[in-house]
LUMMARDREN-534279 format. One line per field, with one value per residue (C-alpha): chain; y, x, z. Coordinates in nm, 4 decimals. Each point is the difference from the previous one (the first is absolute). Example, Ala and Ser with C-alpha at 12.3 -4.5 7.8 and 13.67 -1.06 7.14 Angstrom:
kevex	(A	A) $
py	(-0.4500	0.3440) $
px	(1.2300	0.1370) $
pz	(0.7800	-0.0660) $
END
This chain:
kevex	(A	A	A	A	A	A	A	A	A	A	A	A	A	A	A	A	A	A	A	A	A	A	A	A	A	A	A	A	A	A	A	A	A	A	A	A	A	A	A	A	A	A	A	A	A	A	A	A	A	A	A	A	A	A	A	A	A	A	A	A	A	A	A	A	A	A	A	A	A	A	A	A	A	A	A	A	A	A	A	A	A	A	A	A	A	A	A	A	A	A	A	A	A	A	A	A	A	A	A	A	A	A	A	A	A	A	A	A	A	A	A	A	A	A	A	A	A	A	A	A	A	A	A	A	A	A	A	A	A	A	A	A	A	A	A	A	A	A	A	A	A	A	A	A	A	A	A	A	A	A	A	A	A	A	A	A	A	A	A	A	A	A	A	A	A	A	A	A	A	A	A	A	A	A	A	A	A	A	A	A	A	A	A	A	A	A	A	A	A	A	A	A	A	A	A	A	A	A	A	A	A	A	A	A	A	A	A	A	A	A	A	A	A	A	A	A	A	A	A	A	A	A	A	A	A	A	A	A	A	A	A	A	A	A	A	A	A	A	A	A	A	A	A	A	A	A	A	A	A	A	A	A	A	A	A	A	A	A	A	A	A	A	A	A	A	A	A	A	A	A	A	A	A	A	A	A	A	A	A	A	A	A	A	A	A	A	A	A	A	A	A	A	A	A	A	A	A	A	A	A	A	A	A	A	A	A	A	A	A	A	A	A	A	A	A	A	A	A	A	A	A	A	A	A	A	A	A	A	A	A	A	A	A	A	A	A	A	A	A	A	A	A	A	A	A	A	A	A	A	A	A	A	A	A) $
py	(17.1399	-0.1914	-0.3194	0.0306	0.0428	-0.3062	-0.2027	0.0818	-0.0919	-0.3381	-0.0599	0.0773	-0.2285	-0.2962	0.0580	-0.2718	0.1596	-0.0396	-0.2179	0.1536	-0.1986	-0.1079	-0.0566	-0.3028	0.0550	-0.0668	-0.3163	-0.1423	-0.2895	0.2384	0.1851	-0.3083	-0.0806	0.1426	0.3712	0.1316	0.3043	0.2683	0.3052	0.3491	0.0262	0.3295	-0.1449	-0.3167	-0.1238	-0.1053	-0.2160	-0.3634	-0.0967	-0.3248	0.0111	-0.3212	-0.0160	-0.3487	-0.0343	0.2223	0.1782	-0.0304	0.1488	-0.0133	0.2503	0.0028	0.2958	-0.0060	0.3297	-0.0292	0.1101	-0.0232	-0.3554	-0.3278	-0.0385	0.0369	0.1871	-0.2012	0.1236	-0.1972	0.1208	-0.0129	0.1472	0.0708	0.1450	0.3412	0.2167	-0.2956	0.0556	0.1095	-0.2572	0.1063	-0.1593	0.0441	-0.0861	0.1386	0.2606	0.1427	-0.0389	-0.0053	0.0463	-0.1546	0.0439	-0.3140	0.0477	-0.3115	-0.2077	0.2867	0.1617	0.3740	0.1308	0.3082	0.2796	0.0289	0.1798	-0.2872	0.2006	-0.0863	0.1237	0.2800	0.0989	-0.1046	-0.3510	-0.0756	-0.2768	-0.1871	-0.0614	-0.3084	-0.3723	-0.2431	-0.3340	-0.2944	-0.0481	0.0138	-0.3429	-0.0988	-0.1798	-0.3240	-0.2169	-0.0620	-0.3909	-0.1083	0.2863	-0.1132	-0.3597	0.1046	0.1983	0.3453	0.2487	0.3405	0.0824	0.3487	0.1441	0.3367	0.1607	0.2275	-0.1703	-0.3426	-0.2031	-0.2640	-0.1460	-0.2962	-0.0148	-0.3058	0.1576	-0.3152	-0.0506	0.2493	0.2663	-0.0656	0.2946	0.0018	0.2784	0.0236	0.0342	-0.2554	-0.3550	-0.1193	0.0658	-0.1383	0.1259	-0.0436	0.2762	0.1882	0.2022	0.0800	0.3297	0.2350	0.3725	0.1154	-0.2330	-0.0978	-0.3191	0.0334	-0.2861	-0.0032	-0.2542	-0.0655	-0.0753	-0.0349	0.3096	0.2041	0.0743	0.0174	0.1439	-0.0718	0.2074	-0.1333	0.2578	-0.0882	0.3151	-0.1611	0.0119	0.0117	-0.1611	0.2849	-0.2228	-0.2382	0.2137	-0.3111	0.0784	-0.1348	0.0407	0.0908	0.2739	-0.1419	0.1933	-0.1686	0.1843	-0.1205	0.1370	-0.1549	-0.0368	0.2489	-0.0178	0.0118	-0.2371	-0.1989	-0.3016	-0.2192	-0.2869	-0.3314	-0.1826	0.0839	-0.0037	0.3318	0.1561	-0.0019	0.2552	0.3289	0.0926	-0.1331	0.1296	-0.2497	0.0160	-0.3077	-0.2586	-0.3010	0.0920	0.3315	0.3263	0.1443	0.2870	0.2549	-0.0121	-0.3599	0.1117	0.2492	0.1429	-0.0153	-0.3035	-0.2566	0.0046	-0.2298	0.0710	-0.2689	0.0021	-0.2915	-0.0138	-0.0502	-0.1981	0.2375	0.1544	0.2989	0.2225	0.0664	-0.2021	0.3050	0.0515	-0.1412	-0.0246	-0.3469	-0.1685	-0.3242	-0.2266	-0.1956	-0.2927	-0.0911	-0.3520	0.0438	0.2468	0.1270	-0.1564	0.2303	-0.0648	0.2186	-0.1031	0.0835	0.3742	0.2400	0.2875	0.2782	-0.0328	0.3053	-0.0753	0.0041	0.0223	-0.2088	-0.3167	0.1363	-0.0716	-0.3555	-0.0783	0.1462	-0.2027	-0.3175	0.0505	0.0515	-0.3416	-0.1750	0.1302	-0.2525	0.1664	0.3390	0.1418	0.3442	0.1567	0.3499	0.2181	-0.2443	-0.2726	-0.3073	-0.2197	-0.3300	-0.3366	-0.2338	0.1610	0.2161	0.3525	0.0731	0.3536	0.2550	0.3074	0.3047	0.1504	0.2971	0.2705	-0.0360) $
px	(-13.1537	0.0233	-0.1301	0.2658	0.2679	-0.1398	-0.0026	0.3626	0.0984	-0.1726	0.1563	0.3427	-0.0485	-0.1122	0.2716	0.2707	0.3129	0.3269	0.2243	0.3087	0.3130	0.1829	0.3617	0.1534	0.2859	0.3283	0.1520	0.3592	-0.1084	-0.1201	0.3346	0.2352	0.1641	0.2455	-0.0186	0.2261	0.0520	0.2429	0.0131	0.1845	0.3613	0.2113	0.3060	-0.0959	-0.2537	-0.2389	-0.0058	-0.1493	-0.1470	-0.1271	-0.1725	-0.1214	-0.2064	0.1004	-0.2233	-0.2128	0.3077	0.2932	0.0751	0.3135	0.0772	0.2405	0.0923	0.1864	0.1247	-0.0600	0.3027	0.2379	0.0274	-0.1825	0.1048	-0.3130	-0.0146	-0.1944	-0.2012	-0.1864	-0.2176	-0.3524	-0.3273	-0.3490	-0.3211	-0.1033	-0.3017	-0.1585	0.1681	0.3635	0.2926	0.2799	0.3271	0.2800	0.3718	0.3265	-0.1964	-0.1706	-0.3714	-0.1499	-0.3740	-0.2073	-0.3639	-0.1796	-0.2292	-0.1615	0.2876	0.2425	0.2055	0.1122	0.2927	-0.0759	0.2100	0.1151	-0.3169	-0.2126	-0.1246	0.0205	0.3155	-0.0602	0.1460	0.0183	0.1358	-0.2514	-0.1755	0.3246	0.0272	-0.2112	0.0655	-0.2436	-0.0814	0.1728	0.3143	0.0047	0.0404	0.2947	-0.0748	0.2123	0.1486	0.2988	-0.0134	0.1094	0.2637	0.1535	0.0005	0.1797	0.2724	-0.1080	0.1441	-0.1705	-0.3247	-0.1213	-0.2809	-0.1103	-0.2790	-0.0221	0.1441	-0.0669	0.3116	0.1257	0.3505	0.1120	0.3717	0.2061	0.3282	0.1848	-0.1492	-0.2017	-0.2623	-0.3318	-0.1900	-0.3790	-0.2036	-0.3204	0.1750	0.2803	-0.0005	0.1798	0.3827	0.2743	0.3591	0.3022	0.0933	0.3063	0.1109	-0.1103	0.1178	-0.0948	-0.0789	-0.0504	-0.2547	-0.1350	0.0890	0.0301	-0.0238	0.1050	-0.1660	0.0337	-0.3466	0.0103	0.1903	-0.1073	0.2004	-0.2480	0.0949	-0.2217	0.0575	-0.1167	-0.0240	-0.0863	-0.2187	-0.3422	-0.2657	-0.3772	-0.1777	-0.1953	-0.2875	-0.0357	0.1630	0.1956	0.3340	0.3389	0.3379	0.1742	-0.0629	0.1059	0.1052	0.0567	0.1585	0.0920	-0.0321	-0.3554	-0.1211	-0.0175	-0.1919	-0.0422	-0.1573	0.0338	0.1617	0.1141	0.2328	-0.1900	0.3037	0.0137	0.3744	0.0177	-0.1729	0.3326	0.1205	0.1048	0.1841	-0.0855	0.1161	0.0419	-0.2971	0.0828	0.2668	-0.1623	-0.2386	0.1654	-0.0730	0.3003	0.1774	0.2350	0.2277	0.1068	0.1427	0.2697	-0.1586	-0.3723	-0.2379	0.0852	-0.1561	-0.0568	-0.0710	-0.1208	0.0424	-0.2170	0.0622	0.3616	-0.0573	0.2534	-0.0191	0.2082	-0.0324	0.1479	0.0826	-0.0386	0.3714	0.1463	-0.1530	-0.1131	-0.0707	-0.0686	-0.2727	-0.2987	-0.2113	-0.3612	-0.0825	-0.3944	-0.2526	0.0847	0.3378	0.3208	0.3557	0.3067	0.3162	0.3184	0.0162	0.2999	0.0469	0.2440	0.2450	-0.0566	0.0448	-0.3424	-0.0645	-0.2549	-0.1596	-0.2888	0.1722	0.1000	-0.3355	-0.1561	0.2137	-0.0367	-0.3869	0.0084	0.1779	-0.2869	-0.2662	-0.1951	-0.3274	-0.1655	-0.3540	-0.1537	-0.2349	-0.1235	0.3182	0.2051	0.2485	0.0343	0.3044	-0.0497	0.1691	-0.2872	-0.2982	0.2276	0.0608	0.3734	0.0054	-0.2752	0.0314	-0.2036	-0.0206	0.2187	-0.0216	0.2503) $
pz	(13.9983	0.3304	-0.1792	-0.2658	0.2638	0.1737	-0.3131	-0.0661	0.3702	-0.0503	-0.3462	0.1469	0.2948	-0.2235	-0.2741	0.0182	0.1824	-0.1429	0.2089	0.1231	-0.1060	0.3069	-0.0530	0.1494	0.2367	-0.1521	0.1505	-0.0172	-0.2127	-0.2728	0.0174	-0.0096	-0.3248	-0.2477	-0.1298	-0.3023	-0.1981	-0.1155	0.2131	-0.0931	0.0613	0.0202	-0.1612	-0.1835	-0.2369	0.2715	0.3077	-0.0784	0.3385	0.1185	0.3405	0.1708	0.3194	0.0939	0.3215	0.2153	0.1456	-0.2362	-0.3328	-0.2349	-0.2684	-0.2818	-0.2099	-0.3251	-0.1503	-0.3649	-0.2108	0.2830	0.1061	0.0449	0.3471	0.2139	0.3355	0.2523	0.2930	0.2492	0.2968	0.1599	-0.1237	0.1164	-0.1090	0.1405	-0.0534	-0.1857	-0.3390	0.0661	0.0289	0.2045	-0.0557	0.2524	-0.0225	0.1410	0.1856	-0.3106	-0.1015	-0.3541	-0.0632	-0.2744	-0.0897	-0.0777	-0.2950	-0.1582	-0.1380	0.0208	0.2615	-0.0302	0.1675	0.2379	0.1334	0.3607	0.0889	-0.1381	-0.3079	-0.3656	-0.1786	-0.2325	-0.3261	-0.3607	0.1151	0.2619	-0.1809	-0.0197	0.3778	-0.0279	0.0350	-0.1286	0.1525	-0.1857	-0.2144	-0.3754	-0.1380	-0.2020	-0.3179	0.0755	0.2651	-0.2313	0.0746	-0.3492	-0.0232	0.3248	-0.1071	-0.3329	0.2026	-0.0743	0.2453	-0.1028	-0.1607	-0.1326	-0.2239	-0.1196	-0.1766	-0.3027	-0.1869	0.1740	0.0514	0.2683	0.0710	0.1947	0.1148	0.1010	0.0860	-0.0741	-0.3371	-0.1943	-0.0138	-0.1823	-0.1402	-0.1004	-0.1704	-0.1869	-0.3218	0.0452	0.0862	0.3094	-0.0498	0.2135	0.0028	0.2312	0.2267	-0.1577	0.2810	0.3578	0.1549	0.2913	0.0007	0.3606	0.1421	-0.3440	-0.2012	-0.3639	-0.2428	-0.3667	-0.2346	-0.3834	-0.1541	-0.3552	-0.1317	0.3036	0.3159	0.2813	0.3274	0.3179	0.3064	0.3307	0.2636	0.3731	0.0630	0.0162	-0.2785	-0.0387	-0.2897	-0.1741	-0.0770	0.2900	0.2698	0.1291	0.1496	-0.0984	0.1428	-0.3556	-0.2456	-0.3523	-0.2994	-0.3378	-0.2873	-0.3600	-0.3624	-0.0288	0.3576	0.2840	0.3194	0.3694	0.2450	0.3410	0.0881	0.2798	0.0881	0.0448	0.1074	0.3539	0.0183	-0.1986	0.3026	0.1559	-0.2289	0.1769	0.3184	0.3327	0.3535	0.2944	0.2444	0.2298	0.0327	0.1599	0.2593	0.0761	-0.1647	-0.1881	0.1717	-0.1767	0.3085	-0.0995	-0.3186	-0.1019	-0.3060	0.0490	-0.0468	-0.2394	-0.3584	-0.2711	-0.3740	-0.2342	-0.3787	-0.0679	-0.3692	0.0420	0.3247	0.1900	0.3326	0.1359	0.3023	0.3302	0.3206	0.2176	-0.0430	-0.3224	-0.3558	-0.1075	-0.3398	-0.1485	-0.1442	0.1058	-0.1233	0.0096	-0.1165	0.0526	0.1102	0.3468	0.0165	0.0396	0.0927	-0.0203	-0.1828	0.1611	0.0707	-0.0369	0.2282	0.0359	0.2977	0.2211	0.3747	0.1792	0.3650	0.1780	-0.1183	-0.2170	-0.3399	0.0719	0.1385	-0.3248	-0.2275	0.1789	-0.0057	-0.3848	-0.0465	0.1951	-0.2301	-0.2197	-0.0792	-0.0050	0.0143	-0.0355	0.2701	-0.1134	-0.0163	0.1752	-0.1393	0.2274	-0.0429	0.1613	0.0838	-0.0503	0.1760	0.2424	-0.0833	-0.0055	-0.1183	-0.0831	-0.2259	-0.0701	-0.3743	-0.0484	-0.2643	-0.2879) $
END
């Protein structure tokens, strides 16, 4: 018996030992990059989240509330690694925790534990961004302003608001028709087009949209309806001028932050109707309206603007109107609209809910 035990002991000692897998420590270089996904939302279809770790200290996050608005909410702050696998993101005195798992990060609760419940698996962001099919170079060159496509049934549209709409389906060749009417319903734009004997209505809603096959995000949910074709899909403006569409609140005038105390009725606002090349809003005292022109991408100048004639105390209104007349270009930075004279920022605005 002793010999048998001794034999087993020797055999065990000579047997190859399994190597213990040593986990490499998490480093900032492994974390850095872009993570995207749709997380649960209490009062919307979901929150499309894009989180980018832009360096070893700084992150920027954008959140789009699907079904509500295509205007993202931005957050920027600092991050660090704690406990070898947890990412701590801090901004505005608050901290969010994410667990790093392979190529994913998982949102944790305030105690640093996994969120429980039937939606627990959805609190995850994957590294990378879903690729969109095209860069739309040829469409831009052809003057196309808006593109959209849908699945089941498969269809696509290209819209040049100054000329026509082109419809493509699996069953039909490419069909082009002039836009008959353009109207608004809330924040949505509705187009009516006559294609053959059918009246096709196209509804563009700025509520955000996820492609149900690729997972790619677009700013607009699109519905098409007619006698022979009905479908839903996602779309976006590829002409950057149309990104002006919506309402904007003054954030700065020159180098100075905008202050409500400089205006009688709150901060000035502008609302652009790009299809009709019209602008309206408030000077912070009076109502304003008029037109604008854009000869090429990035250029913008205001035509003479009409205002109501209420007396306004202070110089805020006159400074704002004078600044508008200096504008010759625009550019977008996140949720901000910058109106410039050459390279100098004359006015800046933040996106407002319609």
